[in-house]
N, C-alpha and C positions, 0 to 999 in steps of 0.2 A: 424135473424134480422141483418141487417147492420148499418151504420152510414153514411147519404147522406151529401155530400158536393157540394154545389154549386158554381161552377167555372166559372169565366169571363174572357175575353180577352179583354182587354182595348188599346188603344192606348194613346199616351201622353196627347192629347187634352181631354180625357177622355170618347172618342165612346167607346160602348161596340159594340165590332164585333162578338162575339160568347159567349155563354152561355150553360152550360151544367152540368147535375148534375152526381155525379159518388159516387156509394157505396162502402164503405172501411168497413172489416169484424171486424175492432177495432176502438177505440176511438182516438186513438193516432196514427199517420202515419209519416214518415219521408219526407222530402223533396225529395229525391231520390223515395221513393215508390209513392208520388205523382205522380210525371214528368212521372214516368213508368207507373203508372196505366192509367194516362190520355193518353197516348201515346198509349198503347195497347187498349183502348177504341175506338180511333179514327179510328186506323188501322183497327177493327173489324169491326166498322159500316160502313167503306169504301168498305171492303171486301164483306158484306151483300148487300150493294146498288149496287155496280159494276157500279158506274158512273166515268167518266173523270175527276171530280173535286174532291180534296180532301181537306177537311176543317180541318186543324190540327195546331199544334202547332210549326212544323218544317217541312220544304219543303222536300218533298221525292226526290231521285236521279231521275235525267233526268225529273222533272217538271217545268213548268214555273209559275212563281207568277202571280196573278191576284188579282183583287178588294177582292174577296171574297173567298179566298183560292189559291189553286195551281191547274193547270190544267196539266194532264198526258197526252204525247204525244199519248198514247194508255194505253188501260185497260191492268193493268198488276197486279202481286202480289207484294205489297209494303213488305220489309224486316223488320220485326218488331224489331228484336234485332238491326239494322242498325239505324233505326229512334228512337230507345231509346238511343242510343250512342250519336246520334247528338243533341238530346234534351238535354241530360246532360251536353254535352260539350258545347251547346248554355248558359246553364244556368251558367256554369263555367267561361265563356268569357264575362257575361254579354250582350248576344245575345236577352234575356229578362229578366225582374224583375219579383221576384216573392213577392206578398205582401199580408199578412194574417192579416186581422182585421186592415189595414191600417200601419201595421209594414212590413218592408222589410226583407225576410230570406235570408241568405247569404251563407249558407252551406248546403250542400247536407243532412247531419245527422241532423241539425234543426228539432225539433219536431211539429208536428200542433195536437192542440187537438181539437177536432170536437164537434160543440155544434152547437144547430138550428140557431143561429146566426153569426156564423162563415162566415166570407167572403174571399174567395179566388180570387185573381186577377192577371191574368199573365198580365204584362204591356209588350206588344210589342214595341220595338223601331221601328221608322218609317224612313227608311234612308232617307236624304236630296239627293235632286237630284241637281246638280250643272252645270255650263257650262260656 
C-alpha cells in the first residue's frame, strides 16, 4: 500500500495546467524525493506513449516550449538523470515554486507529510514577453 499525492501545476494566475497523482511508499517524503519521483513518472509516461509532446515539469534538451508542454524535434529517449538534475536546479534557482497546503517549501530537505487532504502545487512562472 502506498501513499497517494495529488500534484498540480498552476500558473501565477491560478490556472491549473496539469494534474497527476503519484504514489509514494512512505507517508513522509522530502522535496528532493518528490521532485525526482515526479520527473521519473513523467519520463516513464513519455517513453510508454512515444509521442512528440512531453508534458513535464522541465523542458528536455532539444525541445521547444508550447502551450501544453514541450515538443521534441524527434522521438527520442529522454535522459532521466539529466531531467532530475535540471528540475532540482530549477527548484534551487526559483524556476518554479513548491507549495504544500499553501505553504512554500524552499529547501530540498524539507519534508512533506502525505495525508488525504495534502495539496501540492508546482507554481510555474510564466516569463514576460517584452519588446
